[in-house]
DSSP file (Angstrom, degrees, kcal/mol; ACC not computed):
  #  RESIDUE AA STRUCTURE BP1 BP2  ACC     N-H-->O    O-->H-N    N-H-->O    O-->H-N    TCO  KAPPA ALPHA  PHI   PSI    X-CA   Y-CA   Z-CA
    1    1 A M              0   0    0      0, 0.0     5,-0.1     0, 0.0    80,-0.0   0.000 360.0 360.0 360.0  16.9    1.9   23.6    4.0
    2    2 A S        +     0   0    0      1,-0.2     3,-0.1     3,-0.1     0, 0.0   0.832 360.0  21.5 -62.4 -37.4   -0.2   23.5    7.1
    3    3 A G  S    S+     0   0    0      1,-0.1     2,-0.6     2,-0.0    -1,-0.2   0.712 119.4  62.1 -93.9 -28.6   -3.5   24.3    5.4
    4    4 A N        -     0   0    0      0, 0.0     2,-0.3     0, 0.0    -1,-0.1  -0.875  68.2-153.8-108.5 125.0   -2.8   23.3    1.9
    5    5 A R        -     0   0    0     -2,-0.6    -3,-0.1    -3,-0.1     3,-0.0  -0.703  33.1-104.3 -89.6 141.1   -1.9   19.7    1.0
    6    6 A N     >  -     0   0    0     -2,-0.3     4,-2.4     1,-0.2     3,-0.4  -0.544  23.2-140.4 -68.4 126.7    0.2   19.1   -2.1
    7    7 A P  H  > S+     0   0    0      0, 0.0     4,-2.4     0, 0.0    -1,-0.2   0.828 102.3  52.4 -63.4 -34.3   -2.1   17.9   -4.8
    8    8 A A  H  > S+     0   0    0      2,-0.2     4,-2.0     1,-0.2     5,-0.2   0.890 110.3  49.2 -68.5 -36.6    0.6   15.4   -6.0
    9    9 A L  H  > S+     0   0    0     -3,-0.4     4,-2.2     2,-0.2     5,-0.2   0.887 110.8  49.6 -70.6 -37.7    0.9   14.0   -2.5
   10   10 A V  H  X S+     0   0    0     -4,-2.4     4,-2.6     1,-0.2     5,-0.2   0.928 111.1  50.2 -64.2 -42.2   -2.8   13.7   -2.2
   11   11 A K  H  X S+     0   0    0     -4,-2.4     4,-1.6     1,-0.2    -2,-0.2   0.881 111.6  47.3 -58.3 -43.3   -2.9   11.9   -5.5
   12   12 A A  H  X S+     0   0    0     -4,-2.0     4,-1.7     2,-0.2    -1,-0.2   0.847 112.8  48.7 -67.7 -38.0   -0.2    9.5   -4.5
   13   13 A T  H  X S+     0   0    0     -4,-2.2     4,-2.2     2,-0.2    -2,-0.2   0.906 111.1  49.1 -71.6 -41.8   -1.8    8.7   -1.1
   14   14 A K  H  X S+     0   0    0     -4,-2.6     4,-2.2    -5,-0.2    -2,-0.2   0.854 107.8  58.7 -62.1 -31.8   -5.2    8.1   -2.8
   15   15 A G  H  X S+     0   0    0     -4,-1.6     4,-2.0    -5,-0.2    -2,-0.2   0.959 109.1  40.3 -65.0 -48.7   -3.4    5.8   -5.2
   16   16 A Y  H  X S+     0   0    0     -4,-1.7     4,-2.2     1,-0.2    -1,-0.2   0.888 114.9  52.5 -73.6 -34.4   -2.0    3.5   -2.6
   17   17 A H  H  X S+     0   0    0     -4,-2.2     4,-2.0     1,-0.2    -1,-0.2   0.866 107.8  53.1 -65.3 -30.6   -5.3    3.5   -0.5
   18   18 A S  H  X S+     0   0    0     -4,-2.2     4,-2.6     2,-0.2    -2,-0.2   0.902 108.8  48.8 -67.3 -42.4   -7.2    2.6   -3.7
   19   19 A Q  H  X S+     0   0    0     -4,-2.0     4,-2.9     1,-0.2    -2,-0.2   0.898 108.4  53.7 -61.0 -38.8   -4.9   -0.4   -4.2
   20   20 A E  H  X S+     0   0    0     -4,-2.2     4,-2.1     2,-0.2    -2,-0.2   0.912 110.0  48.0 -66.5 -38.4   -5.4   -1.5   -0.7
   21   21 A K  H  X S+     0   0    0     -4,-2.0     4,-3.0     2,-0.2    -1,-0.2   0.907 110.2  51.3 -63.9 -41.6   -9.1   -1.4   -1.1
   22   22 A L  H  X>S+     0   0    0     -4,-2.6     4,-2.8     1,-0.2     5,-0.6   0.930 109.7  50.8 -60.4 -43.9   -8.9   -3.3   -4.3
   23   23 A I  I  X>S+     0   0    0     -4,-2.9     4,-1.9     1,-0.2     5,-1.5   0.915 112.2  46.1 -58.3 -44.7   -6.8   -5.9   -2.6
   24   24 A N  I  <5S+     0   0    0     -4,-2.1     4,-0.4     3,-0.2    -1,-0.2   0.939 117.4  42.7 -63.9 -47.5   -9.2   -6.3    0.2
   25   25 A N  I  <5S+     0   0    0     -4,-3.0    -2,-0.2    -5,-0.2    -1,-0.2   0.848 130.7  20.5 -71.3 -32.0  -12.3   -6.4   -2.2
   26   26 A Y  I  <5S+     0   0    0     -4,-2.8    -3,-0.2    -5,-0.2    -2,-0.2   0.731 129.9  30.5-111.7 -27.5  -10.8   -8.8   -4.8
   27   27 A D  I  <<S+     0   0    0     -4,-1.9    25,-3.0    -5,-0.6     2,-0.3   0.748  92.6  82.4-112.8 -22.9   -7.9  -10.7   -3.4
   28   28 A L  B   < -A   51   0A   0     -5,-1.5    23,-0.3    -4,-0.4     3,-0.2  -0.591  67.3-139.6 -85.0 140.8   -8.3  -11.3    0.4
   29   29 A D  S    S+     0   0    0     21,-2.7     2,-0.2     1,-0.4    -4,-0.0  -0.812  94.7  23.3-145.0  99.1  -10.5  -14.3    1.4
   30   30 A P  S    S-     0   0    0      0, 0.0    -1,-0.4     0, 0.0     2,-0.1   0.496 105.2-125.1 -84.2 165.3  -12.1  -13.5    3.8
   31   31 A Q        -     0   0    0     -3,-0.2     2,-0.2    -2,-0.2    -6,-0.1  -0.404  22.1-114.0 -72.2 153.2  -12.2   -9.7    3.3
   32   32 A L        -     0   0    0      1,-0.1     2,-0.3    -2,-0.1     5,-0.1  -0.492  35.2 -94.6 -82.3 155.0  -11.1   -7.5    6.1
   33   33 A V    >   -     0   0    0     -2,-0.2     3,-2.9     1,-0.1     4,-0.4  -0.556  43.6-121.5 -65.8 129.2  -13.4   -5.1    7.8
   34   34 A M  G >  S+     0   0    0      1,-0.3     3,-1.7    -2,-0.3    -1,-0.1   0.855 111.3  55.5 -50.3 -37.4  -12.8   -1.8    5.8
   35   35 A S  G 3  S+     0   0    0      1,-0.3    -1,-0.3     3,-0.0    -2,-0.1   0.677 105.5  53.9 -73.5 -11.1  -11.6    0.1    8.8
   36   36 A A  G <  S+     0   0    0     -3,-2.9     2,-0.5     2,-0.0    -1,-0.3   0.374  76.0 120.7 -96.6   5.7   -9.0   -2.5    9.5
   37   37 A V    <   +     0   0    0     -3,-1.7   -16,-0.1    -4,-0.4   -17,-0.1  -0.593  37.0 130.3 -70.6 120.4   -7.4   -2.4    6.0
   38   38 A S  S  > S-     0   0    0     -2,-0.5     4,-2.9   -18,-0.1     5,-0.3  -0.950  71.2 -93.3-158.8 167.5   -3.8   -1.4    6.4
   39   39 A P  H  > S+     0   0    0      0, 0.0     4,-2.5     0, 0.0     5,-0.1   0.879 124.4  46.2 -52.1 -44.4   -0.4   -2.6    5.4
   40   40 A L  H  > S+     0   0    0      2,-0.2     4,-2.6     1,-0.2     5,-0.2   0.867 112.3  48.7 -71.4 -36.9    0.1   -4.7    8.4
   41   41 A S  H  > S+     0   0    0      2,-0.2     4,-2.5     1,-0.2     5,-0.2   0.905 114.3  47.4 -69.9 -40.0   -3.4   -6.3    8.2
   42   42 A I  H  X S+     0   0    0     -4,-2.9     4,-2.7     2,-0.2     5,-0.3   0.938 111.5  51.2 -61.4 -45.9   -2.8   -7.1    4.5
   43   43 A N  H  X S+     0   0    0     -4,-2.5     4,-3.1    -5,-0.3     5,-0.3   0.963 112.6  45.5 -53.5 -54.3    0.6   -8.5    5.3
   44   44 A L  H  X S+     0   0    0     -4,-2.6     4,-1.3     1,-0.2     6,-0.3   0.881 112.5  50.9 -59.0 -40.2   -0.9  -10.8    8.1
   45   45 A A  H  <>S+     0   0    0     -4,-2.5     5,-2.6     2,-0.2    -1,-0.2   0.934 113.8  43.0 -67.6 -40.9   -3.8  -11.9    5.9
   46   46 A V  H ><5S+     0   0    0     -4,-2.7     3,-2.0     1,-0.2     5,-0.2   0.954 114.3  49.2 -68.7 -47.2   -1.5  -12.8    2.9
   47   47 A R  H 3<5S+     0   0    0     -4,-3.1    -1,-0.2     1,-0.3    -2,-0.2   0.727 107.7  55.6 -70.5 -14.1    1.1  -14.5    5.0
   48   48 A S  T 3<5S-     0   0    0     -4,-1.3    -1,-0.3    -5,-0.3    -2,-0.2   0.421 121.5-108.8 -91.8   7.2   -1.6  -16.5    6.8
   49   49 A G  T < 5S+     0   0    0     -3,-2.0     2,-1.5     1,-0.1    -3,-0.2   0.578  74.6 141.0  80.8   8.9   -2.8  -17.8    3.4
   50   50 A N      < +     0   0    0     -5,-2.6   -21,-2.7    -6,-0.3     2,-0.3  -0.253  44.5  90.6 -80.6  48.9   -6.0  -15.7    3.6
   51   51 A Y  B    S-A   28   0A   0     -2,-1.5     2,-0.9   -23,-0.3   -23,-0.3  -0.978  87.2 -98.3-140.0 152.6   -5.9  -14.7   -0.1
   52   52 A K    >   -     0   0    0    -25,-3.0     3,-2.5    -2,-0.3     7,-0.2  -0.608  27.8-158.4 -76.0 108.9   -7.3  -16.1   -3.3
   53   53 A T  G >  S+     0   0    0     -2,-0.9     3,-1.1     1,-0.3     4,-0.2   0.752  90.6  65.3 -62.8 -22.6   -4.4  -18.1   -4.8
   54   54 A S  G 3  S+     0   0    0      1,-0.2    -1,-0.3     2,-0.1     3,-0.2   0.661 102.9  48.5 -68.2 -16.0   -6.1  -17.8   -8.2
   55   55 A N  G <> S+     0   0    0     -3,-2.5     4,-3.3   -28,-0.2     5,-0.3   0.132  75.2 120.1-106.6  16.3   -5.5  -14.0   -8.0
   56   56 A K  H <> S+     0   0    0     -3,-1.1     4,-2.2     1,-0.2     5,-0.1   0.879  76.8  43.5 -53.7 -42.9   -1.9  -14.3   -7.0
   57   57 A E  H  > S+     0   0    0      2,-0.2     4,-2.1    -4,-0.2    -1,-0.2   0.897 114.8  50.3 -73.5 -40.9   -0.5  -12.4  -10.1
   58   58 A E  H  > S+     0   0    0      2,-0.2     4,-2.5     1,-0.2    -2,-0.2   0.909 110.4  50.7 -61.9 -40.4   -3.2   -9.7   -9.8
   59   59 A L  H  X S+     0   0    0     -4,-3.3     4,-2.4     1,-0.2    -2,-0.2   0.939 109.9  48.9 -65.2 -43.7   -2.4   -9.3   -6.1
   60   60 A K  H  X S+     0   0    0     -4,-2.2     4,-2.0    -5,-0.3    -1,-0.2   0.887 110.0  52.9 -64.5 -35.3    1.3   -8.9   -6.8
   61   61 A D  H  X S+     0   0    0     -4,-2.1     4,-2.2     2,-0.2    -2,-0.2   0.899 109.9  47.2 -58.0 -49.2    0.4   -6.3   -9.5
   62   62 A K  H  X S+     0   0    0     -4,-2.5     4,-2.6     1,-0.2    -2,-0.2   0.878 111.9  51.2 -65.8 -36.0   -1.8   -4.3   -7.0
   63   63 A L  H  X S+     0   0    0     -4,-2.4     4,-2.5     2,-0.2    -2,-0.2   0.878 108.1  51.0 -69.3 -36.0    1.1   -4.5   -4.4
   64   64 A R  H  X S+     0   0    0     -4,-2.0     4,-2.0     2,-0.2    -2,-0.2   0.910 111.7  48.7 -66.9 -41.5    3.6   -3.2   -7.0
   65   65 A K  H  X S+     0   0    0     -4,-2.2     4,-2.6     2,-0.2     5,-0.2   0.937 109.8  51.8 -61.9 -45.2    1.2   -0.3   -7.8
   66   66 A A  H  X S+     0   0    0     -4,-2.6     4,-2.6     1,-0.2    -2,-0.2   0.923 109.8  48.5 -59.5 -43.7    0.8    0.4   -4.1
   67   67 A V  H  X S+     0   0    0     -4,-2.5     4,-2.3     2,-0.2    -1,-0.2   0.865 109.4  54.1 -64.7 -34.3    4.6    0.5   -3.7
   68   68 A H  H  X S+     0   0    0     -4,-2.0     4,-2.6     2,-0.2    -2,-0.2   0.971 113.8  41.5 -61.3 -54.0    4.8    2.8   -6.7
   69   69 A F  H  X S+     0   0    0     -4,-2.6     4,-2.5     1,-0.2    -2,-0.2   0.869 113.0  52.1 -63.0 -40.1    2.4    5.2   -5.1
   70   70 A A  H  X S+     0   0    0     -4,-2.6     4,-2.7    -5,-0.2    -1,-0.2   0.870 110.1  49.1 -67.0 -40.6    3.8    5.0   -1.7
   71   71 A T  H  X S+     0   0    0     -4,-2.3     4,-2.7     2,-0.2     5,-0.2   0.936 111.7  49.7 -63.8 -47.4    7.4    5.8   -3.1
   72   72 A E  H  X S+     0   0    0     -4,-2.6     4,-2.7    -5,-0.2     5,-0.2   0.950 112.8  47.1 -53.5 -48.2    5.9    8.8   -5.0
   73   73 A A  H  X S+     0   0    0     -4,-2.5     4,-2.9     1,-0.2     5,-0.2   0.935 112.6  48.7 -59.9 -48.0    4.2    9.9   -1.8
   74   74 A A  H  X S+     0   0    0     -4,-2.7     4,-2.6     1,-0.2    12,-0.2   0.907 112.1  49.0 -64.5 -40.3    7.4    9.5    0.3
   75   75 A N  H  X S+     0   0    0     -4,-2.7     4,-2.7     2,-0.2    -1,-0.2   0.910 113.2  47.5 -66.3 -41.7    9.6   11.4   -2.2
   76   76 A I  H  X S+     0   0    0     -4,-2.7     4,-2.4    -5,-0.2    -2,-0.2   0.928 111.9  49.1 -63.1 -43.8    7.1   14.2   -2.4
   77   77 A H  H  X S+     0   0    0     -4,-2.9     4,-1.9    -5,-0.2    -2,-0.2   0.931 112.4  48.2 -64.4 -44.2    6.8   14.4    1.3
   78   78 A A  H  X>S+     0   0    0     -4,-2.6     4,-1.2    -5,-0.2     5,-1.2   0.916 112.4  49.5 -60.6 -44.5   10.6   14.4    1.7
   79   79 A A  H  <5S+     0   0    0     -4,-2.7    -1,-0.2     1,-0.2    -2,-0.2   0.863 111.6  49.3 -64.3 -34.0   11.0   17.1   -0.9
   80   80 A N  H  <5S+     0   0    0     -4,-2.4    -1,-0.2     1,-0.2    -2,-0.2   0.844 124.9  24.9 -72.4 -34.8    8.4   19.3    0.7
   81   81 A I  H  <5S-     0   0    0     -4,-1.9    -1,-0.2    -5,-0.2    -2,-0.2   0.335 100.1-126.1-116.2   6.5    9.6   19.2    4.2
   82   82 A H  T  <5S+     0   0    0     -4,-1.2     2,-0.3    -5,-0.2    -3,-0.2   0.915  71.8 112.5  51.9  49.7   13.4   18.5    3.4
   83   83 A A  S   <S-     0   0    0     -5,-1.2    -1,-0.2    -6,-0.2    -2,-0.1  -0.833  75.2 -70.1-141.0 176.8   13.4   15.5    5.7
   84   84 A D  S    S-     0   0    0     -2,-0.3    -1,-0.1     1,-0.2     3,-0.1  -0.185  73.1 -68.1 -66.0 165.4   13.7   11.7    5.5
   85   85 A N        -     0   0    0      1,-0.1    -1,-0.2     2,-0.1   -10,-0.1  -0.196  58.4-100.3 -58.8 144.2   10.8    9.7    4.1
   86   86 A D     >  -     0   0    0    -12,-0.2     4,-2.2     1,-0.1     5,-0.2  -0.390  26.8-130.8 -65.2 138.7    7.6    9.7    6.1
   87   87 A S  H  > S+     0   0    0      1,-0.2     4,-2.1     2,-0.2     5,-0.1   0.805 103.9  57.2 -70.2 -29.6    7.3    6.5    8.1
   88   88 A A  H  > S+     0   0    0      2,-0.2     4,-1.5     1,-0.2    -1,-0.2   0.903 112.6  42.1 -66.2 -41.9    3.7    5.7    7.0
   89   89 A H  H  > S+     0   0    0      2,-0.2     4,-1.8     1,-0.2    -2,-0.2   0.919 115.4  49.2 -71.7 -40.5    4.8    5.7    3.3
   90   90 A Q  H  X S+     0   0    0     -4,-2.2     4,-3.0     1,-0.2     5,-0.3   0.846 104.9  59.1 -64.7 -36.6    8.0    3.8    4.1
   91   91 A L  H  X S+     0   0    0     -4,-2.1     4,-2.9     1,-0.2     5,-0.2   0.931 108.8  45.2 -58.1 -48.9    6.0    1.2    6.0
   92   92 A R  H  X S+     0   0    0     -4,-1.5     4,-2.4     2,-0.2     5,-0.3   0.892 111.9  51.4 -62.9 -40.6    4.0    0.5    2.9
   93   93 A I  H  X S+     0   0    0     -4,-1.8     4,-2.2     2,-0.2     5,-0.2   0.968 116.4  40.5 -60.7 -53.7    7.0    0.4    0.6
   94   94 A N  H  X S+     0   0    0     -4,-3.0     4,-1.9     1,-0.2    -2,-0.2   0.938 117.4  46.9 -62.1 -47.5    8.8   -2.1    2.9
   95   95 A T  H  X S+     0   0    0     -4,-2.9     4,-1.6    -5,-0.3    -1,-0.2   0.904 115.8  43.3 -62.3 -45.6    5.8   -4.2    3.7
   96   96 A Y  H  X S+     0   0    0     -4,-2.4     4,-2.3    -5,-0.2    -1,-0.2   0.826 111.4  53.0 -65.3 -38.0    4.6   -4.5    0.1
   97   97 A T  H  X S+     0   0    0     -4,-2.2     4,-1.5    -5,-0.3    -1,-0.2   0.860 109.9  48.3 -67.3 -34.7    7.9   -5.1   -1.3
   98   98 A A  H  X S+     0   0    0     -4,-1.9     4,-2.7    -5,-0.2    -2,-0.2   0.853 110.3  53.0 -76.0 -31.6    8.5   -8.0    1.1
   99   99 A L  H  X S+     0   0    0     -4,-1.6     4,-2.8     2,-0.2     5,-0.3   0.942 107.0  52.9 -61.2 -48.3    4.9   -9.4    0.3
  100  100 A I  H  X S+     0   0    0     -4,-2.3     4,-0.9     1,-0.2    -2,-0.2   0.898 111.2  45.3 -58.0 -41.8    5.9   -9.4   -3.4
  101  101 A T  H >< S+     0   0    0     -4,-1.5     3,-0.7     2,-0.2    -1,-0.2   0.936 112.4  51.9 -64.2 -49.2    9.0  -11.3   -2.6
  102  102 A Y  H 3< S+     0   0    0     -4,-2.7    -2,-0.2     1,-0.3    -1,-0.2   0.906 107.5  51.7 -54.8 -44.1    7.1  -13.8   -0.3
  103  103 A L  H 3<        0   0    0     -4,-2.8    -1,-0.3     1,-0.1    -2,-0.2   0.711 360.0 360.0 -72.4 -19.0    4.5  -14.4   -3.1
  104  104 A G    <<        0   0    0     -4,-0.9    -3,-0.2    -3,-0.7    -2,-0.1   0.453 360.0 360.0  85.8 360.0    7.3  -15.2   -5.5
């Protein structure tokens, strides 16, 4: 697969990146610099209280969608290379699942 990316993997990856952008644009207060948007920066912002509490349910919904896409990407990645889940996808799964629990 060195030159060709699996279209399903690309779609799943774009899916969680899209949710991260939406979280930054609509739920974090203040917004992060776009180049700094990552699972860890979102985690830090939310745990520091830098999110719009009025959007809490929408934020949790976006996190759930990001987990769904990251799980899909990790499974596709593992199936294609017959290895354990990719750490970048797994980081998103673990971080966002913990944030959903944190938010209640």
